[in-house]
C-alpha positions, 0 to 999 in steps of 0.5 A: 697725358698718356698715350691712350688720352693722346691718341684719343685728343688727336683723333677728336681733333681729326673729326672736329676738322673734317666734321666728323659725328659718329652715330650710336648703335640705338640710332642706327637701329631707330634712325628717327632717333638721328638728330634733326639737324643731320637729317635735314642736311642729309636731304642734300646728300647721295647715299654713296656721297663721301661725306661724314653724315652718311654715317647715319645712314648705316641702318636697314630703314634708309629710304630706297633712292639713290639721294635725298632720302630720309628714314622709314621702314627696313628695306625687305622683299618677299619671295613668293611660292612661284618663285621658291617652290616652298609655302613658307615664307621667304623674306629677305632684308635688303642691303642695297640701300646702305652707302656702298650698296652692302650692309658691311658698312655696318659690319666695319662701323664697330671694330673701326669706331670702338677703336677710335673713340677709346683712344686705340687707333690714330687716324692721324698716323695709322691706317686701317688694314681690311682683310677681306673676300670683298664687300667687307674691305669696301666697307672698311675703306668707305668708313675709314674715309668718312671717319678721316682714316686711311685704308689698306685692303686685302682681297682675293685676286679673282674677286669681280673688277667692281670691287677693285675698281671701287677701291682705287676710286675711293683711294684705298692701297689695294693688295690682291692675293692668290685665289678666289673666294675660299682662299682666306689664309692667304689674305690673313699672310698679307695681312701678318706681311704688312704688319710686320713691315709696317709696325704700328703704322697699321692696325688690323681690323679682321672681320672674322675675329672682331666682335664688333662685326657680329655686335652690329648685327646683334644690335641692328639687324636682329631687331631689323628682322623682328620689326619686319617680322611684327609688321607683315608676318600676322599673328599667326605666323611663326619665326621659325628659321633664319638662313645665313652663309656663314662667310665672317659670321657677322650676320649671325650675330643677328640669330643671337638676338632673334633666339632671346625673343623666339628661342625655338627658331631653327638657324642654319649656317650655310657655305659653299658645297665646293668648300664643305668646312663645316660639313666635311672638314673640307676645302676647296674653292667656289664662286659665290663671292661674298663667304670666305671659307677653309676655316671657322670664324673666331666669332661664330657662336656655333652652341647657338647652330642648328643646321650646316648647309652646303649650297652649289655654287653652280646653281647659284650662278645659273640663278644669277643668270636667270634674274639678270638676263632677259629669257630668264625674266621672261620665263619667270614671268610668262611661265613661272607666274611671278609677279613682274614687280618683283621680276623687277627687283630681282637684281637687288639679289648679288651671288651671295643673296642668291645663295642665302634665298637657296639656303632658305628654300633647302631649310623650309623642304628640310623642316617641312615648313608651311605658310604659317612659317616665316625664314629671315635671311639677307640680301647683303648686296644687289649686282651692281658689283657683279654685273661683269659675271653675267658678261662673263657667263654670256661670253663663255656660253652664249645668252639663256634662251627660252629652254635654258631658262627653264632648265635652270629654274626647274632645277635651281629653284622648286628642283632644289634637293635637301641634300648637303645638310646636317641637322646638328647635334651637340657633339656636331656643334662642338666638332665645328667649334673646334675647327677654330683651334687651327686657325686662331689659336695655332695660326693667329695667336688666340688662346685655348682659355678662350677658346674653351670659354666660347664653348663652356661658359654659358655668358661667354656671348652675352657679355660680348653682345652686352658691350653694345650699351658700353659702346653708345655712351663712348660715342655719345661722350666722344661727340661731346668732346668734339662738340660738332653736334651742339654747335649744329643745333644752335 
């Protein structure tokens, strides 16, 4: 028995002991395909419960309830022109109803599972290390727990306290690195240090380079967008745009899927204008928790971009206050004319979700989109992990009053301008792609040959995303070996 088969045998035994059945990408895309016995047992589980069966809830289609829910349609919210100030329809997929309250449980599923089912990760002796600026290490710690693995979370010390408290509660080993959201290199450096100290005990699952991250979004998030468009947009509407903050570039994998169906769609990658890496090869710190900067992720397909846009973090924080303080909500309802039912749901948008909304508005204005155009983005997570940020703002500046709310609304929503935007030509895209060299080839051990293949080989990204069928086959073979599903179906 070779080492890989021995590790696979250990993993099968661990999963059998702990009752772990792994869902396929196809089931996460279409959860109605989840085996009936699993669906029945989920009726007794909370959405965040630390039960392996909640792996089957890594989908956009969970019933939006805290416990006992089944599956339905994709969770999304549409933002009206009274709020956005633009004619185009802006639709956000809602991540709140994933386990952990963020879609990063999907982004972390692929990198870990593909190693588990092929004997390249031994859960009986190895730890999964998740370098992150927040939700990725939360998703990784959650998936690790459900898959019978120990985890290590590495994230900046200035991230919200809710993140650290949640990670401690789940039992992850935590390392806080210097800096804020944009201090990604410090995370990499700590991961390297731990790997050097502990060797084979650690497997680093870096969201910025793991193709399983963007592959999950290609296979699950992209189809979810297309399903909502077909259901809600109408036959005379155009799938006009996708705006997503760059972050790890994983969610932008959904744009590769959509481009195959709607080749004329415009795709915009956003970043904090206080750290304008794509726009100006720049640097800096910012407050939009949920996106990392100062480099271009290895898994970002720059060829598929049309635009880059900067989002002002102060405006994003202002909108956070507008959406979550009493005076702000009162203004939206009574002065701006926003439906109270929607206003009561605005806490479904965390800080990076607000940045995505702002980018979609800027994109609609730049391209002069109208009622026939639909722009998609994602509400990655909700305010559940950011309540302390609202408290900090109130403590520092006092609560909003009616005049504050009016000023914030007018300047940060209908008053958004199309500054800090580049409509990218061929050489803009190539310039941004070439920035990968300094992080990935010089620092992280990637090769120039693969860097060039990402740009010049027209089939490079297609081959990466085609792996989804291969992984589904491996997952089904793995579940066959544990025998748990067959036992459950008896």
